[in-house]
N, C-alpha and C positions, 0 to 999 in steps of 0.2 A: 214300203208303203207309208205314206204320211197322211194322217187325218188333218184336214185343213181347219182345225178348230180356231186358230188364231190368225189365219192368213188375211182376214178382212182388215186387221189393224196393221197399218204400215209400221207402227212402232215396234211390232214384234216380228216382222218378216225376216229381218237380218239374223234373228236368233235361230231360225229353222231352215231357211232356204238360201242357197248359194246362187243368188240371182241379182241382177242390177235393177235399180228402180225403174230404168227405162223399159224393162221388159215386163213390168208389173202394171196392170191396168187398174189396180186398186180394188178390184172386184173378183178376187180369186175364189169366191164361193162362200159357202157357209159351213158351219160346224154342226155340232149337235145342238146349236143354238135353238132352244125351245122346240127341238125335234127329237124323236127317238133315235137310238144308235143306228138303226137300220137305214136312216136317212142321211147319215154322214157322207160327205163328199170326200173322195180320195184323189190324190195326184201321185203319179208314179213316174220314174225315169223310163221304164219300159212297159208300155201298155200291152205289148204282145204277151208278156209274161202273165199279166192279169187275165187277159182273154183266154190264154191257154189253160190257166188254172181253173177258170170258171166255165170252160167249154162243156156244153151239155149234149152237143150233137154226137151221135154214135159214129164210129169210124167209117161206116159205109156211106155216110152222107158228106164226108169231107172230100175235098178235091184240091188239085194243085192251086187253083185260083184263091180259094179261101186260105189255104195253108201259107201262101206267100204274102198274104196281107193285101192283095189287090182289091179284094172286096172286104169291107169292114162291117162286122156285125156288132152294132153298138149295144145290144142288149146285155152284154157282159161288162159294159163300161159305165152304165148309167144308174141313177137312182130309179128303181122300178116303180111303175104305177101298178101296184098290186092290190091285194085284198085290203091292205091297211092304207092305201092311198098316200104313201109316203111322199111321192113327188109333189102332190098337191099341198101337203103340209109344208114342205119346203117353200113352195111358191107363195103360199099365204104369209109365211113368216117374212120372206123377203119383201113382199108387197106392204106388209104392215109396218115393219121396222125401217126398211130402207137401209142403205149403206151406213149412214151416219148413226142411225139408231142401233144397228148391230155393233158398230164400233163402241158406242157408249155403253152398251150392255156388257161387252167384253171388258172394257176398262173398269166398269163398276165392280165386276166380279173379282178382278185382280186387286183393286184397292181394298175391297172388303176382306179378301184373303190375307193381304198384308197386315191389315189392322188386327185380324184374329191371331195371326202368328206373333205379332208384337205383344198382344195380351198374354199369350202363353209364355213368352220369354220374360214377362214381368213377374212370373211365379216359377222361377227355376227350382224352387224347393219342392214343387209338386209335379211339374210337367217337363218333358223332354221331347223336342221335335226330332224325330228319328230319320225323316226324309226331307230334303230341301223342299219347302213349299213351292208348288207349281201352280200358278194362276189361281184357281179357286179351291184347290185341294191342299189340305193340311193334315199330315199324319203324325200323331204324337203318342207317347206312352206316359203312364204314371211312373214317377220315380220310385225305385225300390226302397222298401223299408228293411227287408231282411232277405228272405229267400225269393228266388224268381217265381216259384209257384204261388207264393203269397201275393206277389206283385200282380201276376196274371189274374188271380182271383179277385183282387181289389179292382183292377181295371175292368174286368168283366162285370162286376157288380155295378160300377159307375155307368157303364154302357147300358146294361139291361134296365137299370132304374130309369134312365132318361128315355129309353125305348118304350117302357111300360107307361110312363107318364104321357107320352104322345104329343108333347108340346113341340119337340124338335126331333127331326129324323136324322140320325147319324148312322154310320156303318162301322164295322170293325174288320180287322184283318190281323193275320199273324205274319210278322216280318222278322226273319232270322230268329224264329222260335220265341218272339216277343209279341204278346197280345197288344195290339195298337188300336186306337180309335181314329176314325177318319171323318173329317168335317169338310163338306163340299158346299160352298155358298154361291153356286152359279145360278141359282133360281133368280128369275128377273124381279121377284118381290123381296129378295134378301137385301138387307141394308146393314149398315154398321151397328145400329142399335140391336139388331137381332143377334149378331154374333157376340155382342157384349153380354146379352142375356144368357147365351149358351155358355160363355166363359164363366160367368158368375155361378151358374148352376154346376158346372164342372168343378169349380173351386169348392163350393159348398159340399158336394158329394165326396170329393177326394179327401177333404179335411175330416168329414164325419166318419168315413170308413177307416181313416188312419187312426183317429182317436179311439175307435171301437176295437182296434186290434190289441 
């Protein structure tokens, strides 16, 4: 299963999909673009597998016609119009941004992410990117000073301080037993100047906690 988060952009299609441009209409759907995860569109090689996995009909309502795929039940293949009106959210985003607007949104997120990763690489004495940056996601750790437990403690202090200040919203994770900080700049209001401020704050806190050790 592949979430089509970047399929709108022709520039990124070849990275994820083994298909010719002639088979692409340039409008392969949307991603979580300004929508909740429940509204993500997915594309699969075998739709029957998805339908079977999400089938809610009891066995006594199944029959040979439905089992052979002669009759298609699309409710297990589509973005639901449920209590949260997710399909309407997708529709409004598509109508508001349009294809060119969604492409611009994707490309902006990628460029801002690249800028942030380069900023981290400019301070290799403080930070180490532990996972190859992907689109708007950058995962990094603070470089160790002595013991790994002290490193995790310092990284946690940096993260919790930023979280308590409330100016920026980051997330954390543990990767291979290493406490890491995650920065996602996919918000449509996020620009280069914002990630630069995040970087400056990270540097200030990392240096201050290092000197206090």
